[in-house]
C-alpha positions in Angstrom: 0.3 -0.1 0.1 1.3 3.5 -0.8 2.1 5.9 1.9 -0.3 8.2 3.6 -1.1 11.6 2.1 0.0 14.3 4.6 -2.5 16.6 5.7 -0.6 20.0 5.8 -1.6 22.2 8.8 0.7 24.9 7.6 -1.0 25.3 4.2 -4.6 24.9 5.6 -4.2 27.5 8.5 -2.7 30.0 5.9 -5.6 30.0 4.0 -7.8 30.2 7.0 -5.7 33.2 8.2 -5.7 34.8 4.8 -9.6 34.7 5.0 -9.5 36.0 8.5 -7.3 38.9 7.5 -9.8 39.8 4.4 -12.7 39.6 6.9 -10.9 41.9 9.3 -9.9 44.4 6.6 -13.7 44.7 5.7 -14.6 45.3 9.3 -12.6 48.4 9.2 -11.6 48.0 12.8 -8.9 45.7 14.5 -10.4 43.0 16.9 -8.6 42.9 20.2 -7.2 39.9 21.9 -5.3 40.0 25.5 -3.4 36.8 26.5 -2.5 36.1 30.1 0.6 34.2 30.6 2.0 33.2 34.1 5.4 32.2 34.7 8.1 31.0 31.9 7.2 27.6 30.7 9.1 27.4 27.6 6.4 25.7 25.7 3.9 28.4 26.7 6.3 31.0 25.6 6.8 29.8 22.0 2.8 29.3 21.9 2.2 32.7 23.1 4.8 34.3 20.7 3.2 32.2 17.9 -0.2 33.8 18.8 1.0 37.2 18.9 2.7 36.8 15.3 -0.4 35.3 13.9 -2.5 38.3 15.3 -0.2 40.7 13.5 -0.6 38.7 10.3 -4.3 39.0 10.6 -4.8 42.5 11.5 -5.7 41.7 15.2 -4.6 43.7 17.8 -2.9 41.7 20.6 -1.6 42.5 24.3 0.0 40.0 26.4 0.1 40.1 30.2 3.3 38.2 31.0 2.9 37.6 34.9 5.5 36.4 37.4 5.1 32.9 38.5 4.4 33.8 42.0 1.7 36.0 41.2 -1.5 35.7 43.5 -4.7 34.0 42.1 -6.6 37.0 43.3 -4.4 39.3 41.1 -5.2 37.0 38.0 -8.7 36.9 38.7 -8.9 40.9 39.1 -7.1 41.2 35.9 -9.7 39.2 34.1 -12.4 41.2 35.6 -11.0 44.1 34.3 -10.6 42.7 30.9 -14.1 41.6 31.0 -15.4 45.1 31.5 -13.0 46.8 29.0 -15.2 47.6 26.1 -12.0 47.5 23.7 -11.3 44.0 24.7 -12.8 41.4 22.3 -11.1 38.2 23.5 -9.4 36.7 26.7 -7.0 33.9 26.8 -5.2 32.4 29.8 -2.4 30.3 28.6 -2.3 27.2 30.2 -1.1 25.4 32.4 -1.0 27.7 35.3 1.0 27.2 38.4 -0.4 24.9 41.0 -1.5 27.5 43.4 -3.8 29.1 40.7 -7.3 27.2 40.1 -7.4 26.5 36.4 -11.6 26.1 37.0 -11.6 29.4 38.6 -9.6 31.4 36.2 -11.6 29.8 33.3 -15.1 30.3 34.9 -14.0 34.1 35.4 -13.7 35.2 32.0 -16.8 36.5 30.3 -18.3 33.8 28.0 -18.6 36.5 25.2 -14.8 36.8 25.4 -13.8 33.3 26.2 -12.0 32.7 22.7 -10.7 29.4 24.0 -14.2 27.9 24.5 -13.4 26.4 27.9 -15.8 28.5 29.9 -18.5 25.9 31.3 -21.4 28.0 29.7 -19.6 27.6 26.1 -18.7 23.9 26.7 -22.4 23.4 27.7 -23.6 25.1 24.5 -21.2 23.1 22.4 -22.7 19.8 23.9 -26.1 21.1 23.1 -25.3 21.7 19.5 -25.4 25.4 19.4 -21.8 26.4 20.1 -20.7 30.2 20.4 -17.0 29.4 20.6 -15.5 25.9 19.7 -12.4 25.1 21.2 -9.5 26.0 19.0 -7.6 22.7 18.8 -10.9 20.6 18.1 -12.0 23.0 15.7 -8.8 22.7 13.9 -8.9 18.8 14.2 -12.2 19.0 12.2 -11.0 21.4 9.7 -8.0 18.9 8.8 -10.4 16.0 8.6 -12.5 18.0 6.3 -9.4 18.7 4.2 -9.2 15.0 3.2 -12.5 15.2 1.3 -14.0 12.0 3.2 -17.3 12.5 4.8 -17.3 11.9 8.5 -20.9 10.8 8.4 -21.4 7.0 9.3 -17.4 6.7 10.0 -16.2 5.0 13.0 -14.1 7.3 14.9 -11.6 6.9 17.9 -10.5 9.7 20.5 -7.4 8.5 22.3 -7.6 11.0 25.4 -10.6 12.4 27.2 -9.1 16.0 28.2 -11.6 18.8 28.3 -9.2 20.8 25.9 -9.1 18.3 23.2 -10.5 15.0 23.7 -14.2 15.5 24.9 -14.9 18.7 22.7 -13.6 16.7 19.6 -15.8 13.7 20.3 -18.8 15.9 20.6 -17.7 17.7 17.3 -17.7 14.3 15.6 -20.8 13.2 17.1 -22.3 16.1 15.5 -21.2 15.2 12.0 -22.8 11.8 12.5 -19.7 9.7 12.9 -19.8 6.7 15.5 -17.4 7.9 18.3 -15.5 5.7 20.8 -13.4 7.6 23.4 -10.4 5.9 24.8 -8.2 6.7 27.7 -5.6 5.1 30.2 -8.1 2.9 31.6 -9.3 1.4 28.1 -8.8 -2.3 27.8 -7.3 -3.7 24.7 -6.6 -0.3 23.1 -4.9 -1.3 20.1 -7.6 -3.6 19.1 -10.2 -0.9 20.0 -8.4 1.6 17.6 -7.9 -0.6 14.8 -11.7 -0.6 14.4 -11.5 3.3 13.5 -11.7 4.9 10.2 -10.7 8.2 11.9 -8.2 8.2 14.6 -7.4 11.4 16.7 -4.3 10.9 19.1 -4.2 13.3 22.0 -2.6 11.1 24.8 0.4 12.8 25.4 2.9 10.2 25.1 5.5 10.2 22.4 5.1 8.1 19.5 2.7 5.7 21.3 0.3 5.1 18.6 2.1 2.3 16.5 1.5 0.8 13.0 -0.2 -2.0 15.0 -3.0 0.3 16.1 -4.0 1.5 12.7 -6.4 -0.3 10.1 -5.6 0.2 6.3 -6.8 3.4 4.8 -7.5 5.4 8.3 -7.4 8.9 8.7 -4.6 9.9 11.7 -4.6 13.2 13.3 -2.1 13.4 15.6 -2.4 16.1 18.4 0.4 15.4 20.4 3.7 17.3 20.6 6.6 15.7 22.6 10.4 15.6 22.8 11.4 12.3 21.9 14.6 10.6 23.3 16.7 11.9 20.5 15.3 15.4 21.5 13.4 16.1 18.5 9.7 17.0 18.2 7.4 14.3 17.8 3.8 13.6 18.3 1.7 10.9 19.9 1.8 8.8 16.7 4.9 6.9 15.2 4.6 8.8 12.0 7.0 6.3 10.0 5.3 3.3 10.7 1.6 4.6 10.6 2.0 6.7 7.5 2.5 3.3 5.8 -1.1 2.0 6.6 -3.1 5.3 7.0 -4.5 7.0 4.1 -4.2 10.6 5.5 -1.9 11.7 8.4 -0.9 14.9 10.0 2.7 15.6 10.6 4.3 17.0 14.0 5.2 19.8 13.8 3.1 21.2 11.0 -0.2 19.6 11.5 -2.7 20.4 14.2 -0.6 23.3 16.0 -0.9 25.8 13.0 -4.5 25.2 13.1 -5.1 25.7 16.8 -3.6 29.2 16.5 -5.6 30.1 13.0 -8.8 28.8 14.9 -8.0 31.3 17.6 -7.8 34.2 15.2 -11.2 32.9 14.1 -12.8 33.0 17.3 -11.2 36.4 18.1 -13.1 37.9 15.1 -16.2 36.1 15.9 -16.2 37.6 19.6 -15.8 40.8 18.1 -18.7 40.4 15.8 -20.8 38.8 18.7 -19.9 41.8 21.1 -21.2 44.0 18.3 -24.4 42.3 17.9 -25.0 42.3 21.7 -24.4 46.3 21.7 -26.7 47.0 18.7 -29.5 44.9 20.4 -29.8 42.4 17.5 -28.7 39.4 19.9 -30.8 39.3 23.3 
């Protein structure tokens, strides 16, 4: 069997960002995103820098609040309250993970649902579950767009999501269900995991273990979306999927880097513009 076709996240995200740039130009005003970064986690620093660069590329104004690792939870919550009440701010994103002394749940719940461009507020997750989302979490939205890029219908397909996080696994499963896929969620307690995954037409790997999903997990012709980003023993970036082995059996596969990562940032840009438009509707009274 021939090797899998690579789904190029850089190319797809570039197209999406170009569409966003045109939309922002048509608006005649720059939507505004504020990012809160606590501490100096190296991965977070890279992500936040990439987000700022994408904002500039799309014509979106951005401000980063880089806070010391020892900052109090109350200070972070007050900053969020101030940004909630600032009419010049369209979107608020708190870069995760947070230090142990700051409650992730409290911080996310403090963000106004109308400015929650990450889509993690309980209200927005509930709306996603009901099928009427305001903001779809960025990585799951990017995953769906990459699957759509293959041209293969999700309806009626068997999909397996490996990983049940609220950030990736659960929202991705909901989005696949809404497209009429038959979805199985797997996790660390799943028995006979390779056997379960081998049933899938679509595999989304978000388990956080380098090269965990091997060729033996994958049936011929499956679509494989690799969400992981890890450092292998050789020090190089790699995903949760053994790319070399799996690409011999899959029909489509995303690389790491250059797959889901760029799409996450492009979808954040999309959500920021949506937040601006939504708040404009609310202020004009067109949205109750």
